[in-house]
C-alpha positions in Angstrom: 3.3 -11.3 -12.1 6.1 -11.1 -14.6 8.3 -8.1 -15.4 10.6 -7.8 -18.4 13.1 -5.2 -19.2 13.9 -4.4 -22.8 16.2 -1.7 -24.2 18.6 0.4 -22.2 16.3 1.2 -19.2 17.0 0.1 -15.7 15.7 -3.2 -14.5 12.3 -2.9 -12.8 12.2 -3.1 -9.0 9.3 -4.9 -7.4 8.4 -3.8 -3.8 5.6 -3.8 -1.3 4.4 -7.3 -2.2 1.3 -8.2 -0.3 -0.1 -11.6 -1.1 -3.2 -12.5 1.0 -5.8 -15.0 -0.1 -7.0 -14.4 -3.6 -5.5 -10.9 -3.8 -2.0 -9.7 -4.7 -0.7 -6.1 -4.6 2.7 -4.7 -5.4 4.6 -1.6 -6.7 6.8 -1.8 -9.7 9.4 1.0 -10.2 11.6 1.6 -13.2 13.6 4.7 -14.1 11.9 6.7 -11.3 8.4 5.9 -12.4 6.1 3.6 -10.4 3.1 1.5 -11.2 0.7 0.3 -8.5 -0.7 -3.2 -9.1 -3.6 -4.8 -7.5 -5.0 -8.1 -8.7 -8.0 -10.0 -7.3 -11.2 -11.7 -8.4 -13.5 -9.7 -10.6 -16.4 -10.0 -8.2 -14.6 -8.5 -5.2 -14.6 -4.8 -4.4 -11.3 -3.7 -2.9 -9.7 -0.5 -1.7 -6.0 0.0 -2.2 -3.9 2.8 -0.7 -0.3 3.9 -1.4 1.5 6.5 0.7 4.8 7.6 2.3 6.2 6.7 5.7 9.3 8.1 7.4 12.2 6.0 8.5 10.9 6.0 12.1 7.6 4.4 11.1 7.9 0.6 11.8 4.2 -0.3 11.2 0.9 1.2 10.0 -2.6 0.0 10.9 -5.3 1.0 8.5 -8.9 1.3 9.8 -11.6 2.0 7.2 -15.3 1.0 6.8 -15.1 -1.5 9.6 -12.0 -3.2 8.4 -8.6 -3.2 10.1 -5.4 -4.2 8.2 -1.7 -3.8 8.5 0.2 -2.0 5.7 3.2 -3.3 3.9 6.2 -0.8 4.4 9.3 -0.9 2.2 11.7 1.8 1.1 9.7 4.6 2.7 6.5 3.7 0.9 3.5 1.9 2.3 0.6 0.0 0.7 -2.5 -1.6 2.0 -5.7 -3.2 0.6 -8.9 -4.3 2.2 -12.4 -5.4 1.0 -15.5 -3.3 0.8 -14.1 0.2 1.0 -15.2 3.6 -0.3 -16.6 3.1 -3.9 -14.8 6.3 -4.9 -11.5 4.8 -3.9 -10.7 7.1 -0.9 -9.9 6.2 2.6 -12.3 7.8 5.1 -10.8 6.1 8.2 -7.5 6.4 10.1 -3.9 5.3 9.9 -2.2 4.5 13.2 1.6 4.9 12.8 3.7 2.6 15.0 7.0 4.4 15.6 10.5 3.1 16.4 10.4 4.5 19.9 7.3 2.4 20.7 4.8 5.3 20.5 1.8 5.5 18.2 0.3 8.4 16.3 -3.2 8.3 14.6 -3.9 10.5 11.6 -6.7 10.9 9.2 -6.2 8.4 6.4 -6.0 10.7 3.5 -3.2 12.8 5.1 -0.4 10.3 4.1 -1.5 9.1 0.7 0.1 9.5 -2.8 
């Protein structure tokens, strides 16, 4: 992925990079606006979620449609992708929040999404 800045706007900030196998996801933010990017092969169905995590959240485990994956957390935002999700793009499973004090808290997946 390549980002260019032209004109007087701020430089873009790339965060939440998740590069696994043939799939890459990232968030690009510039002047307070964000774009969510997901790139994979055309024949793969993927689900991709973006949400917010408090400073006490040190990890997030996403469980959906029989898949378990760890989210990427950066600057209070989390992202995750996995194959074969809900064809409507929603998350019907759960998010397990791993907190700084060592405890965990499981919530419905759609409760923390953008």
